[in-house]
C-alpha positions, 0 to 999 in steps of 0.5 A: 219238136226239138229245136234245130240247134245247128241252125240257131247257131248258124244264125247266131254266127251270122249276126256275129260275123263282124267279130271275125271273118277268117273262119267259122265253125259249129260243133253239135252234140247228140249226147253220144256223138259230136259232129263238127263242121268248120273251115276258113271263110265267112259263115255264109261260105262255110255253111253254103250247103246248110247245116245238114248232118249237124244233128243234136240238142246242144251246139257251140259255134265260133267266128275267128279273127286271129290274134294268136296262131296263124290263119290256117285250117287246123286253128279253126274253132270250135276245137274238139278233143276226146278225153276220159269224159267223152267228147269235149269242144271249146270256143274262145273269144279273147287272148291269153297272156300266159299261154306260151308259158303254160304251153311249154310247161304242159309240153314238158309234161308230155301234152301234145298240141295239134294247133298253134292257138292259145285256146288249145292250152285251155282244153289241155288243162281241162283234160289233164285236170284230176278234178272229178266233175267237168265244172270243177275241171273248167274252174281249175283251168280258168284260174290257171289262164290269164288274160281276156277270155269268154269261153264256151265248153261243151261235152256230151251232157252240158254246156259251160260258159265263163268270163274272165275275172276282169270281164274284158270281153262280153258274154250274155245269156238268152232264153229260147222257148225251149233252151238257152243261148249264150253269145258274145253280143245281144244282136245274136240273141235278137236274130235267133228270137231269144230273150235277153236274160242277163250278162254273165258277171266277170269271174262267173261260170254258168253250167247249162244241162237242162233246157228249162232249169235256170243255169247253175251259176258259180263264181269260180274266180279265186282272183278278185281284181280290185276293179273291172276292166271292160274292153273300151274297144268293144264300145268304140269299134268292135261290137255292133251298134244294136248290141247292149254290153253290160247294160250299156247300149253300144249305139248310145255310147258312141253317140255320147262319145261324139257329144263329149268330143264336141264339148272338149274339142269344138271346131268351126266347120260346115259339116260333121262326117263319120267314117263308116261304120263305127264312126257314124254314130259318134259323128252324129253325136258330135253334130247333135252337141255342136249344132253343125249339120251331119252328112255323108261323105264316105260310102263304104263298099261292103264287098 
């Protein structure tokens, strides 16, 4: 009995909805055809009729919070193209700093672009590469782009995940009974019942082409930064508190931040109040350290 990869992807995206509310999409491959469903809106709205018609054994999904490229339907990911090796789809979390320059260079060489997102540059680099295998093509592209990127690439045979050399954005690997899962945060693994295996390393690429065999790891990066640069905003605000990123609990990091704040900036007050949602844990930490009681004063309307 094959796992319903589209359904698993749907729940994974549902768990990661906080990472982007603008659009959502899932691409599925059955080895020959690649079906894709994507639209503007929340995961719930885009897939209100479920994932019918998305049949296959491998899938990638995406929720978007736009940083580069306008909020318009043709910018919705996953992006999908045909190339000399068949179908190719991509999901990107991050922001490229040299995309505009690469885009104009590629355009001069005759490349066509159908979107205004920086992620399309990555697809263009992969499809135009002269290297023999997809992992080699992806590695070449990954070494050409600069900035923050955790990217998933899928063709008809394999799924490739890679993380930028600084490790700006999170990316983790999980194991299902049959098969593998890659996600931005561990809370997605929890929801689909996958077991957390490990975080991808900065500058690492993994190639998954077998539901049982351990994914092949390649340290693709030719650029070795002197230090890692995990995005502090993930811990402070962006990630869900029940996720662990690079071995650190997001919730615990927020509690600790609150405790440190109480030590460095003590105040005389009657009550410590957090601003929902990400401020709550920090306020709790402040309260624990200072002995000032914690209370709720703000109620968030989630609608």
